[in-house]
C-alpha positions in Angstrom: 195.2 -50.9 277.6 192.0 -53.0 278.9 194.3 -54.4 281.4 195.5 -51.1 283.3 193.0 -50.1 285.8 192.9 -47.4 286.3 194.2 -46.4 282.8 196.9 -43.8 282.3 198.1 -44.2 278.9 199.6 -42.6 275.7 198.7 -44.2 272.7 201.5 -42.7 270.0 200.8 -44.7 267.2 201.4 -43.5 263.4 199.2 -41.3 261.5 196.4 -43.6 259.9 197.0 -46.5 262.5 193.7 -45.8 263.7 193.9 -44.0 267.2 190.3 -42.8 266.9 188.9 -46.2 266.1 191.1 -47.5 269.3 189.3 -45.1 271.5 185.9 -45.9 270.0 186.6 -49.6 270.6 188.0 -48.6 274.2 184.9 -46.5 275.2 182.4 -49.5 273.9 184.1 -51.8 276.0 184.2 -49.9 279.3 180.5 -49.2 279.0 179.7 -52.7 278.5 181.8 -54.0 281.2 179.7 -50.9 283.1 182.8 -49.1 284.2 182.5 -46.0 282.2 179.0 -43.9 282.4 180.7 -40.1 281.8 183.3 -39.6 278.8 185.0 -36.2 277.6 186.8 -36.2 274.6 189.1 -33.0 274.2 190.5 -32.1 270.7 191.6 -29.7 268.7 188.8 -27.6 267.1 189.2 -28.8 263.6 188.7 -32.2 264.5 185.4 -32.2 267.0 183.4 -32.9 264.3 185.2 -35.7 263.1 185.2 -37.2 266.3 181.6 -36.9 266.8 181.3 -38.6 263.1 183.4 -41.0 263.4 182.2 -42.2 267.3 178.7 -42.1 266.1 178.9 -43.8 262.7 181.2 -46.8 263.6 180.2 -47.2 267.4 176.5 -45.6 267.9 177.6 -43.3 270.8 175.7 -39.8 270.3 178.5 -37.6 271.4 177.4 -34.0 271.9 180.1 -31.4 270.7 180.3 -28.3 273.6 179.7 -24.7 271.6 179.0 -21.3 273.4 175.2 -21.7 272.7 175.1 -25.0 274.8 177.3 -23.2 277.9 175.0 -20.5 278.1 171.8 -22.1 277.8 172.4 -24.9 280.3 169.2 -25.5 282.7 171.7 -27.1 285.4 173.8 -24.0 284.8 176.7 -26.5 283.9 176.5 -28.1 280.4 179.0 -30.7 281.7 176.2 -32.2 284.2 173.6 -32.7 281.2 175.5 -34.9 279.1 177.5 -37.8 279.9 179.3 -38.0 276.3 181.0 -34.6 275.8 183.4 -33.7 272.9 184.8 -30.4 273.7 187.1 -27.9 271.9 190.9 -28.0 273.4 191.4 -24.1 273.4 188.0 -23.4 274.4 188.6 -25.5 277.7 192.4 -24.2 278.1 191.0 -20.4 277.3 188.2 -20.1 279.4 188.6 -19.7 283.6 184.6 -19.9 283.7 184.2 -23.3 281.6 187.2 -25.0 284.0 185.7 -23.6 287.2 182.6 -25.6 285.9 184.6 -28.8 284.9 186.1 -28.9 288.6 183.1 -29.0 290.5 182.5 -32.1 292.5 179.8 -33.5 291.1 181.7 -33.1 287.5 184.1 -36.2 287.6 184.8 -38.3 284.4 184.8 -42.0 284.3 187.3 -41.3 280.9 188.8 -38.5 279.5 190.4 -39.0 275.9 192.9 -35.9 274.9 193.7 -36.0 271.1 196.8 -34.4 269.7 198.4 -33.8 273.1 201.5 -32.8 271.6 200.2 -29.4 271.8 199.8 -29.8 275.9 203.8 -28.5 275.9 205.9 -27.5 278.7 209.8 -26.6 277.5 212.6 -26.8 279.9 215.2 -23.9 279.0 217.6 -22.0 280.5 217.5 -24.2 283.5 213.7 -23.0 284.0 210.0 -24.5 283.0 208.0 -22.8 280.6 204.2 -24.0 280.9 201.3 -23.2 278.5 197.6 -22.8 279.3 197.0 -26.1 277.4 199.6 -28.0 279.8 197.9 -26.7 282.7 194.5 -27.8 281.2 196.0 -31.2 280.8 196.9 -31.3 284.5 193.6 -30.2 285.6 192.0 -33.1 283.6 194.3 -35.7 284.6 192.7 -34.9 288.4 189.2 -34.7 286.9 188.8 -38.9 286.0 189.7 -42.5 286.5 190.6 -43.2 283.0 193.1 -40.5 281.2 193.8 -41.5 277.6 196.4 -39.2 275.7 196.4 -39.5 271.7 199.4 -38.4 269.7 201.5 -39.2 266.2 204.1 -36.9 267.8 205.1 -37.5 271.5 208.8 -36.8 271.1 210.4 -33.6 270.1 214.2 -34.4 270.3 214.5 -33.6 273.7 214.1 -35.6 277.2 213.3 -33.2 279.2 210.2 -32.1 277.3 209.0 -35.6 276.8 209.1 -36.2 280.5 207.4 -33.1 281.3 204.7 -34.1 278.9 204.7 -37.4 280.5 204.1 -35.5 284.0 200.6 -35.1 283.2 200.0 -38.7 283.2 201.9 -39.6 286.1 203.1 -36.3 288.1 204.6 -38.5 291.1 206.6 -40.5 288.7 208.2 -37.6 286.9 208.1 -34.8 289.5 211.6 -32.8 290.0 213.7 -31.0 287.8 215.2 -32.8 284.7 218.8 -33.7 284.9 220.6 -35.6 282.3 221.2 -39.1 282.8 219.5 -39.3 286.5 215.5 -39.2 284.9 216.0 -41.8 282.4 213.0 -43.8 282.7 211.1 -46.6 280.9 207.7 -45.6 279.7 206.7 -48.6 277.9 203.9 -49.4 280.7 202.6 -45.9 279.9 202.7 -45.6 276.2 202.7 -47.6 273.3 204.2 -46.2 269.8 203.6 -48.3 266.3 205.2 -47.1 263.1 203.7 -47.9 259.7 206.3 -50.1 258.9 205.4 -52.8 261.6 201.2 -52.5 260.8 200.3 -55.6 259.3 196.8 -57.0 257.6 195.3 -60.0 259.3 197.0 -62.2 256.5 200.2 -60.8 257.8 201.1 -58.5 254.9 202.3 -54.8 255.5 199.1 -52.7 255.9 201.1 -49.5 254.5 203.5 -49.7 251.1 207.1 -49.7 252.0 208.4 -46.1 252.1 211.6 -46.1 250.2 213.7 -42.4 250.1 216.9 -41.9 248.1 218.6 -39.0 246.9 217.9 -38.2 242.6 220.6 -35.9 241.5 219.9 -33.2 239.5 222.2 -30.9 237.6 222.1 -27.1 237.8 222.3 -25.2 234.7 224.6 -22.1 234.8 221.6 -19.5 235.4 220.1 -22.0 238.0 223.6 -22.3 239.9 223.8 -18.8 240.0 220.4 -18.0 241.3 221.4 -21.0 243.8 224.8 -18.8 244.8 223.0 -15.3 244.9 220.1 -16.6 247.1 222.1 -18.5 249.6 224.7 -15.6 249.6 221.7 -13.5 250.5 220.2 -16.1 253.2 223.7 -16.3 255.0 224.2 -12.4 255.0 220.5 -11.9 256.9 221.1 -14.6 259.3 224.4 -12.4 260.6 221.9 -9.8 260.7 219.4 -11.4 262.4 221.9 -13.1 265.0 223.1 -9.3 265.6 219.8 -8.8 266.8 219.6 -8.0 270.3 215.8 -9.1 270.6 216.1 -13.1 270.3 212.5 -13.5 269.4 213.0 -11.2 266.4 215.9 -12.9 265.3 214.4 -16.1 265.5 211.6 -15.0 263.4 213.6 -13.4 261.0 216.1 -16.7 260.9 212.9 -18.9 260.3 211.6 -16.9 257.4 214.8 -16.9 255.7 214.7 -20.7 255.8 211.6 -20.7 254.1 213.1 -19.0 251.3 215.6 -21.5 250.6 212.7 -24.2 250.3 211.2 -22.0 248.1 214.3 -21.8 246.0 214.1 -25.6 245.8 210.1 -25.5 244.3 210.8 -23.1 241.4 212.2 -19.7 240.3 209.0 -18.4 240.0 208.4 -19.6 243.5 211.5 -17.7 244.8 211.3 -14.5 242.6 207.7 -14.0 244.3 208.9 -14.4 248.0 211.7 -12.0 247.3 209.7 -9.2 245.5 207.3 -9.8 248.4 210.1 -9.5 250.9 211.1 -6.5 249.2 208.7 -4.5 249.3 207.6 -5.4 252.9 211.3 -4.4 254.0 211.5 -1.3 251.8 208.0 0.6 252.0 208.9 4.0 252.7 207.1 6.2 255.3 203.7 7.5 254.2 203.1 5.4 251.1 199.8 3.6 250.8 200.2 -0.4 250.7 197.9 -2.5 249.1 195.5 -4.1 251.0 197.2 -7.6 250.4 200.2 -6.4 252.2 198.6 -4.4 254.8 196.6 -7.5 255.9 200.0 -9.4 256.8 200.3 -9.8 260.2 202.8 -7.2 261.9 202.8 -4.7 258.8 200.8 -2.3 261.0 203.4 -2.7 263.7 206.4 -2.0 261.5 204.9 0.7 259.3 202.8 2.6 261.6 202.5 5.7 258.9 201.3 3.8 256.2 197.3 4.3 255.2 
């Protein structure tokens, strides 16, 4: 990565391969070379404290986590100008237009922006139309505010080439410009990304860093009662899938299909697990109008919409 000036790169190593450490090493080296003074780390909210701890404990880099209080009490009116090493929560930036306006001020440029879990910066190509998210637009914004731009994720590819290239356009909009066409836009991205899987990671002595993963099928013979239960649940799932496909609302059909897929997983878990799942599903779908539902049901998302007369 150090050889690329300016750096536009996707670090897509497997989980546990040390992407956070790689980012810290890069930041430290760029500071030593006099190439970095201002650095912004953007990550999901649940990882902000982890990033702060890792960067300080391992590299003595005093990053500040951007909070609402710090935004509101900034002496200059713009907290981004008061600290050169900042960690910001992804959704805080993507959903708050006021914060984005402060980021876009000419004096608020960065030497390096690091984005973690960037598979969340998604855009999808469906039905001949591209659908963008606020997170994706944030990625485009950040790309234009920094000299060096490092993206990090362990899951860069969702199986759709068009979605992947939309994602890579955050790094290089010119290179991935235009509507995706199969067979036309196949490109080599080896100069823009690195992906190392656990099987290829080695210790200094050349031995594997992680134990070998071996997957195999273990045969298990169902009892007559278990086989009957499996058949009846499978029939029930297939019947409900047919009903879901007949729904005019595609979004609702997808939700029902996902829920029923979960039932088969519960069936594989244990008879008690599938029993409890079917019981809850039966109570939710068959609750008569005006019946007072237990508080645990009422808290379920969608219950109030589904049964507006329930107290």
